[in-house]
C-alpha positions in Angstrom: 17.3 10.4 22.1 20.6 11.7 20.8 22.5 14.4 22.7 22.2 16.7 19.7 18.4 16.6 20.0 18.7 19.1 22.9 20.0 21.7 20.5 17.6 21.3 17.6 14.0 22.3 17.1 11.5 19.4 17.8 10.6 19.1 14.2 14.2 18.1 13.5 14.4 15.5 16.5 15.8 12.1 15.6 12.7 10.5 17.0 9.9 10.4 14.4 7.2 10.5 17.1 8.5 13.8 18.5 8.8 15.2 14.9 5.2 14.1 14.2 3.9 15.9 17.3 5.9 19.1 16.6 4.6 19.2 13.1 1.0 19.1 14.4 1.6 22.5 16.0 3.6 24.3 13.3 2.1 27.2 11.4 4.8 28.0 9.0 3.5 26.9 5.5 6.9 26.8 3.8 8.5 24.8 6.6 5.5 22.3 6.5 5.9 21.9 2.8 9.5 21.1 3.2 8.8 18.5 5.9 6.0 17.0 3.8 8.5 16.6 0.9 11.7 15.7 2.6 11.2 13.9 5.9 12.4 10.3 5.8 9.4 9.0 7.9 6.2 8.7 5.9 4.1 9.4 9.1 5.8 12.7 9.7 5.4 13.6 6.0 1.7 12.7 6.2 1.1 14.7 9.3 2.8 17.7 7.7 0.4 17.4 4.7 -2.6 17.1 7.0 -1.4 20.1 8.9 -1.1 22.1 5.6 -4.5 21.1 4.6 -5.9 22.3 8.0 -4.2 25.6 7.8 -5.4 26.2 4.2 -8.9 25.3 5.0 -8.8 27.8 8.0 -7.5 30.6 5.7 -10.3 30.0 3.1 -13.0 30.1 5.8 -11.8 33.3 7.3 
């Protein structure tokens, strides 16, 4: 963990596992889209895409 990780949101943490867990709780669609496109770790990008799909399915059901 970097010292700077204390001052940034968890989805910007230097540890990809922390970012992945944070993405699984996000609700901001635009932010999730950015993470899915730009995160350097494929696992984090995939988690963001899965979360986006989950949110979109919930919106169509409701």
